[in-house]
N, C-alpha and C positions, 0 to 999 in steps of 0.2 A: 505494499501500499505505499502511495507516495504522500510523507505527509505535507500539512499547510508549512507554508514559510516562516519563517523564524521572525518572529516582526522584528527585532532590533539585530538581524542578522546583517552583515555587511554581505556575505556572499554565503548563501544555502543553497547546498548540493544535495540533490534527493534520488537516488536509484539509478544514477548515474553508471551505466555500461558503454564501452566502445570494442565495438569488433571491426575487423580489417579483411580484406581476402587475404590467402596465405595459400598459395600449391592450388590444390584441388579444393581445399576448402577456407574455413576461416578460421583467424586467431583472436582470441578475447583477450584484449589488453585490458579492460577495466570490467568488473563485474559488480553492479548493483551498489555503487559507493553511496553514502547516505552522511555527511556531518553539513555542520553549521559554523561560520564564525560571525564571531558578535563585536562591534564595535571596540577597538584597543586592545584586543586579544593577540599574542605573538603563539602563532600553532607550527610547528613543525613536522614537515612530512616527512619520514624514514623509509627507507627499504632496500635492498639489493639494488644493483643494475638489471635494468628490465622487469622492475616490479610494476612499474606504470606510471612512478612520479611526474616525469617530464610530459606523459601523455595529459595526467589530470593537469597539470600546470596550465597548459595551452588551451586545453579545455575551460576552465575556468577562465582564461583572460578572453575567451571569446574567439582564439585565433583557431579553431577548429570546431566540429559538432560533434556531438557523441549520436551513439546510435540508436539511444533510448534515454530516458529519464531528463530531469530538468536541472539548469544551473539557475539561479536569480542573484543577479549582482547589484547592489543598490536597490532593492526592489525589483529591476526589470529582468522578464522571462530572457535570457540570451536564443532562447531557440524559437523565439517567434520575432526576432530583428533579423532585417537583412545586414549584408557584409558592412555598409557605410554606417549604419547606425550602431552594429556591435564596436567599429574605429570609434565613434564619437563616444562613445560610453568608455571605452578603455581610456582614451586619453583624457576625458572629463574625472574618469576616477581610479584610475591605476597608476603605478609606477613600477618598474622593474629594473633588476638588477639581474645580470645574466653572469654565467661560467667566463664566457668568452669576452665580457665586456662590453659587444656591440657596438661603438663608437665608430664613426665614419671616419675615415683615411683621409678624407679629402677638406675634413674642418677642423680647426683648430680647439681646444679643449673648451673655448668660450663659445664659441658657434656652436659645438656638439649639446651643450648644455642649453643654448638659447634655443635650441632647433623645436623641442614640444611648445616652447612659449610662445614661440613667431606662430608655429601652425593654429593653437589657440586664438591667434590675433592679439597676445599681450604687450602694448604698448612698452612697457617697462620690462621687456623680457631681456635686454643687455646689462641692464641695474640688478634683477632678479638672479640672472647666472651669475655676473660677478659676487655679488655675495654670497652664493651657494658652494662657488669656487673656493672664496676666503674660508668658510666654514669647513671645507674637507681640508684646509691647508695645500692649495695650490694658488692662493691668491698672485703669486708671481710667477705662474705657469700657465699664463691664460691665453697666450699666442703661441704654445705648443701644441704644435700636431702627435698623434698617437703613436706614431712610430718614434719619439723623441720623446715618450714618456715611458716610466718603467710599467710594470705589470700591476703593482702596487697603485701608482700613478692612475694608471688608466681606469683601475675600479673606482678611484675615489671621484673620477669625472663621471661616471656611471652614478655613483651614489650622486653627485650634486643634480646630475640631470633626474634624477628619479624623484627625488624630494622638492626639485624646483618648483613643479605643477602642485603641492601640496595634496598629495593623492590620498585619497580615502585608504586605501588597500595596497600596500606594497608588496610583490611577490619577486621571490628571490630563490634563483635557480643554481644550488652549488656554488654561491658568492666567491669561496673560496679556492674553487677546484683548480684554477691554475695560477695561485698564488702558494711562494713557501712558506713553511707554519709561522715565522716570526709576523712576515707583511698577511697573510690571512686573519692573524689575531688580531692586529692592529685594522683592518678592516670592520672586521666583526664588532670590536668594541665600538670604532665610529658609526657602523650603521646602527645598532640600539639605542647607542646615543643619540642619532637625530632623529629614529623612530619613535622614542620617550617625547623628546623635547616636540616634535609634531604633531604626538597624538595618533598617530597611525596604525591600522592594522596590520600584522606583518604573517605573511604564510612564507615559509621558511623551507625549500626543498634542500636534503641534505642526508650524506649517509652519514655523518659523522655523531656518533653519540653525545659526545662533549657539546658540541655545538647544540644540539636538539633539547640537551636540559637546560639550556641558558633561556627556552621558551615556555611559554605556563603550561602546552599542553602539547602530546606528542600523537599524531595520528600516524599508525604503520601499517605499511602495504607489503603484500607477499602477494605474488603471484594473482595478481591484478586484484585481490581482495583488500579490504579493509578489517585490521585483525582486530577481536574484542579486547 
């Protein structure tokens, strides 16, 4: 039975399944996943490689559609929105931090941070992006391109870009996966500090149990199923 959406949930996932063609048959990546995340929560999604974590994250962001079930983001049913409407909702409600940074190589740190603000029509994009880069310790690196920044610096730019729009929900996918342990620890400390300052809801996909313990709640995926 599909439950009613949790009234104060930033995101509500109900009986979500994802099935894809595989050879002569099908492969079930996610099987009837249900959970809700309320405003201000920090939730870790953990599981082995291939357990469905990244697929679930993509579905929650509206980057893909489920085979069955529902996702409500900010009260909106993603399944009834077209691609443009989902993109508009993403831009308004979500911030992203990826393992691979996802910076545009032809843009400077400042331009990468300004991009979502400019797409949203913010006239103060430059001032906001400059302030966010100063917050992450890159106030002197505004004009540097990604190839001239270390991995840790690139992830700091990604954090600045993610928080610049003051998102309701931050989705972080293995944010330290491409960083050494010391740099990764610094990035995580910064991410949690900024998350607390902004009052953002955080969903963190990780295989790192120590990192997961820093969240208030942990959801465990195994072979596409949410474990009790």
